[in-house]
Structure formats: structure tokens, C-alpha cells
N, C-alpha and C positions, 0 to 999 in steps of 0.2 A: 441537500443533503440524500435526496431521496431523487430526485436526476440521478447524483451521481451514483450510488449503486443502481436505478437503471439503466444504464449506461454499461456495469458490471457487469449484472446480468444478459445483458446482450451481448458482448463481448462475449463473455462464453458460452453461451450457445452458439452461437456462431465456428465457437471451434471446439466445438463438441464436449465440454467437459462431463463430466456427471454433477449430476446432482445433487449429492452427497459434496462434493466438490464446491461448486456454488454456494452451498447456503452456509460451509463454513467463512469459503471466504470472506464473503459478504457481514456472516457476523467476525471478523479479525480486522474490517475495515471500521464498521460499527465503533469497532474497543479502541484501535488507532483516534479516530474520530475525536471522544469522549475521553477518553483516554488525557490528550493536548484543546480540553474546550469548549468540544463545537468547531477549533479551527479548518478551513480548509485543507485537502492536501495539496490542495494545488497552489499554496501559501507558503505547507513546510518542503523539508529537506531531509537531504540527510543526518545533522543532530536530534528533530526532533525524529526521526524514525529508530534511529539508535536510543532513544530517551526510552519510547517505546517499547524497544527489545529486550535491553539490559532491569526494567520492570521487572520485564517477564522472568526476567529470569535471576533478578537477587528478590523479591518482591515476588510468585507467584515461585516460584522456585520452579517454571517448568523448564520444561528436555530441550537440548537443543535443535532437535527434530518438529520440537512444537516452535517454536522460532524462528526457522526456519520456515512454513509454516506460515506464521507469522509474515514477514514479509515479502513471498510471494504472493502471496494474498497482495496486500500495499502495490507493489507493483502490477501482477492483476488486475487492478482498478483501471489502469492506460488500457486507451485505448492501441488497437495489436502495432498497426503502423509508428506506434509512439511509445514501446514496451520499451525494444532495445537504446534507444534514445534513456528513454528512465534509469535502467539500470545505468547507465552509465555517467547521469546527473548525482543519482545514490553515492558510483563507484566514487565519483570526484568531488561528491562537499557538494556538487550547485546545486541552490535553487533556483523557478524554474524563474523568474528574475531574471537575477542575475544570467543563465545562460538568452534570455530571449533581447537584451543590453543589445550580445555581441551575435543576434541572428544578423 
């Protein structure tokens, strides 16, 4: 997990995100991973993101803006050249391995 977070921080810094945004995104990514029993995000897809966001909305009664920030943080974990692909994977409900089969 630390390698992933290191890469996230580097990507955010390269794109000149504010330090406050970086800290927030890293915290959301950690929460997402812990919510799914420390499973690596590469092995998860749209259903896991939806479970996490649903938990925020229903259990924690988080505001829509909080849920959106959590989603953006998860997508920001991807290197910049893969963010659009990640958003397409998420939007279509595909997992990483499902996409690699067709590559």
C-alpha cells in the first residue's frame, strides 16, 4: 500500500495539487482500502467503489460533495496518463483484469 500512496503523492505533486488536497486524497484512498479489508485497488472495480460510496451516504450520512471528493481521490490514485481509462472502467463497471483480457 505504501508504494501506491507514494505514487499518488508524486502524481499529485507533478500536477501541482495543493498540499491540503493531497492529504485529503491520500486519506480517502486509505479509507477505501481499509473498508475493503486492505485489498489492493487494482483488484477492485465499480462495485467496490459503489459499496464504499453507499456506506458513506447511508452509514455515515456524508454529503454528496464528500462522496464526490472520495470518488475523485480514488481516481486520482491513477497515474495521469491512465486517469481517463480509469474513469471509463469505472463508468462501464469493468475491472482491471476484465479490461486486460481485451487489450
